[in-house]
C-alpha positions in Angstrom: -24.2 -61.3 7.9 -24.4 -64.9 6.6 -23.4 -66.1 10.1 -25.8 -63.9 11.8 -28.7 -65.3 9.5 -27.5 -68.9 10.2 -27.5 -68.5 13.9 -30.7 -66.3 13.8 -28.8 -63.2 15.4 -30.0 -59.7 14.5 -27.1 -57.3 14.1 -27.4 -53.7 14.8 -25.5 -51.1 12.9 -23.4 -50.5 15.9 -22.5 -54.3 16.2 -21.8 -54.2 12.5 -19.4 -51.3 12.7 -17.7 -52.9 15.7 -17.1 -56.2 13.9 -15.9 -54.3 10.8 -13.3 -52.6 13.1 -12.2 -55.9 14.6 -11.7 -57.5 11.3 -10.4 -54.7 9.3 -6.7 -55.4 9.7 -7.2 -59.0 8.4 -7.3 -60.2 4.9 -10.5 -61.1 3.3 -9.4 -64.6 2.7 -8.8 -65.1 6.5 -12.0 -63.6 7.6 -13.9 -65.6 5.1 -12.2 -68.9 6.1 -12.6 -68.2 9.8 -16.5 -67.5 9.5 -16.9 -70.5 7.1 -15.0 -72.8 9.7 -17.3 -71.3 12.3 -20.4 -71.9 10.5 -19.5 -75.5 9.9 -18.7 -76.2 13.6 -20.2 -73.6 15.9 -23.3 -73.9 17.9 -24.0 -70.3 18.5 -23.1 -66.9 17.1 -19.4 -66.3 17.7 -17.7 -63.8 19.9 -14.9 -61.8 18.2 -12.1 -63.6 20.1 -13.5 -66.9 18.7 -13.3 -65.5 15.1 -9.9 -64.1 15.8 -8.6 -67.5 16.9 -9.8 -69.0 13.6 -8.0 -66.2 11.7 -4.9 -66.9 13.7 -5.2 -70.6 12.6 -5.7 -69.6 9.0 -2.6 -67.4 9.1 -0.7 -70.2 10.7 -1.4 -72.8 8.0 1.9 -73.3 5.9 -0.1 -72.6 2.5 -1.0 -69.2 3.7 2.5 -68.1 4.8 4.2 -68.3 1.4 4.7 -65.0 -0.3 5.1 -65.9 -4.0 7.5 -63.9 -6.0 5.3 -63.1 -9.0 7.6 -64.8 -11.4 6.2 -68.2 -10.9 2.8 -69.8 -11.0 1.8 -70.2 -7.3 5.1 -71.5 -6.3 5.8 -73.6 -9.4 8.0 -73.0 -12.4 7.3 -75.0 -15.7 9.4 -75.6 -18.8 11.5 -78.5 -17.5 11.8 -82.0 -18.6 12.2 -85.1 -16.3 14.6 -88.0 -16.8 11.9 -89.8 -18.9 11.5 -86.8 -21.2 8.2 -85.7 -19.8 7.1 -82.1 -19.2 7.9 -81.3 -15.6 7.7 -78.4 -13.1 9.9 -77.6 -10.1 9.3 -75.6 -7.0 10.3 -71.8 -7.1 12.8 -70.5 -4.6 10.1 -68.3 -3.1 8.4 -71.3 -1.6 11.4 -72.0 0.4 12.0 -68.4 1.5 14.5 -67.6 -1.1 
């Protein structure tokens, strides 16, 4: 609805249901990112295919492909010491597909 307001587009309940159906299989994060990207760069209210292209881009970004194991803090494990004796972290195996 934010995008509709930004581009001065009235959305009917039928259109809203259509958009909800098109976007229902995608994560909230991907949909939000896609519309925010469109709001920054678009010149008119988007067509579904244009938002779906943005969602595909979001899903293709390396940072969005990693599935963290739940045993680490977003791919990092703490509790290590580097050679100089400083607290250090290392990448979890889940970041590398392990």
